[in-house]
N, C-alpha and C positions, 0 to 999 in steps of 0.2 A: 504494500500500500504506500503510495507516495505521500509526501508531506501535505500536499494540497488535499488529497482524499481524506487524510487523517483530520485536518482542520475542518473540512466540510462535515465529517461524521460527528466530531465533537460539537461543532456549532449547531448542527441540526438537533443533536441530543439535548443541548442546553436550551434551545428555543422550545422544544417539545416539553421539557421539564417546566419551563416558565409557564407554558399554556396550562399544564396540569395544576401547577401551584396557584394559578389565577382562578381556575374553574372549581377545584375541590372546595375551597371555603365558601363559594357561592352556593354549592349544592348542599353543604352541611353548615348552615348558619349557627352562630353562637346562640345557645338556648337562654331564654330569659330566666331570671332567678326570682325567688320570693324573698322580699326584704322585710325584716321585723325591726322596728326602731322604737325604743322606749325613751328617747332623749327629749321628747316634747314635755313642756311643763303643764301641769294640770292643777287648777285651783277651783274650789267650789264644792258645795255639798253634792251628794248623789243626784238630788232632784235638779239642781242647777246644771250639772253636767248633762243630764238627760235633756233638759230644756235647750241646751246648746247643740243637741244633735248627737251627742256621744252615746254609744251603747255601753252600759255598765254591766259587767259580768263578774260574778264572784269567782275567785280563783278555784275554789272547789267545784264549781260548775263547768269549768273548762274541761274539754276532753283530755285524755292522757297526753295526746300529742300537743294540744294547746298549752298545757302546763309545761311540758318539756321545752317547747319553743320559747315561752316566756322566760323561763329560768336561764336557758342558754343565751338569750338576748342580754339579760342582765349581766351574765358572766363575761360576755364579750364586749364590755364597755358600751352597751346600749344599742348595738347593731349586729344583726345575725342574718346570714343569707343561707337559703337552702334551694336545691333544684326544684323546678316546677313539679308538682305532683307530691311534694313532701311537706305541704303546709297542713294547717289544721282547718277542719270544716267550719268552725265558727268565725274565721277571719276572712274578710273580703280583700282580695289582692287585686286592686284596681291598677290599670296601666295609666300613664300620663294622659293618654287620649280619653280613656273612660272617665278620669277625674275631671278633665276639662268639660266633657259632655255633661257630667252631673252638675257642675257649676252653671253651665248654660241653661240647664233645665231647673235651676233653683232647687236642686236636690242635695242640699249641703250635708244632710245626715249621711249620705252615701260616701262622703269623703272625710268624715270625722274619724278620729281615732277610736279604737276600742279601749275602754277604761276598765282595768282589772282591779277589782276590790280585793285587796290582800286580806288573808285571815287575821283574826285578832292576835293569834300567836304565829308570827311569821319568822320565827327564829331559824326555820329550816330554809328560808328563801334568801337570796342575795338582797342587799338593800335596794329600795326603790331608787330609780335614777333621778327623780326630781328633787331629792333631798339628801344632804350628806351629813348633817349634824345629828348625832345620835341623841337619844332621850336623856342620857346621863351627862351630857356636856354642860359646862358651866354657862355657856351662852344661853342655854334653855331657861335657866332660872331667872334671867333678866327680862324675859319676854312678857309682854302683856297677855291677858287672857285671850284676846282675839287673835293675836299673833301665834300663840301656842295652838289654838284651835285650827288656824289655817295650816300650820306646819304639820299638825297631826293628820289633817285631811290629805296633805301632800304625801305623807308617808303611807297612808292607807290606800290611796287611789293612784294607780300608775297607768299612764296612757301608753298604748302601743299602736303605732301606725304600721299598717301592712300594705305593701305595694308590690307590683310586678315590674321589674326593671331589667335592663341589660346589665351584665356583670361589669364592674369597673374596669378601666383600661389596664390596670396592673394585675388582673386576674389571669390564671393560666390559659383559659380558652382565648381571651383577647390577645395575650402575648403570642400564642401559637399562630393566630391569624396574622398578626403583625409580622412575625418572623417569616411566615410563608410568603407574604406579599413582598417583603424585603428580598428574600431569596429569589423570588420570581423576577423581580426587577433586575437583580444582578445577573441571573442566568440569561435573561433576555438580552441584556446589554452585551455580555461577553459572547453569547452565541451569535448575536447579530454582527458583532465586530469580526468574529472569525469567518463568518460567511461572506461578509462584504469585503474583507481584505484579500480575498483570493483573486 
């Protein structure tokens, strides 16, 4: 095989590889994930929360999967992602498009957080995200009655927003797609150069 034939073969192979690398990600798009976020702040009595459109669910009334997702979200600094199909039945996982449509239809309750009422004895649960000062801290003693009641409500009721989103750019599926696209561009450039330089 001559040098020219070898360059043509390598160039053709690289261009073919580039085509495959461009096509495969399009055929197998990155799957959306279900996001659980407990970082929103919630204040108000249960009736006020319901009036604002929040659904209030007692922790013990959550399904086993719902309890597991809530606890894992708290353990992961207030944000936890799982693949589609691994959510809990009591949570609505709206996409951004569905959220906008609900706002347009004045259905604000559809986009509100689920508020989880923690049990009286929540020592087995991680702390609620909305509040970080424990009941034994010195700061607690200096609070007025209203402020103590407000903070107790914040400890007892924990909002969890659930959505369907694309994985972040630094997630493995997104990095694989980016790597494939980069390799495709390089392969196409090198293959095209080898073919055109003959």
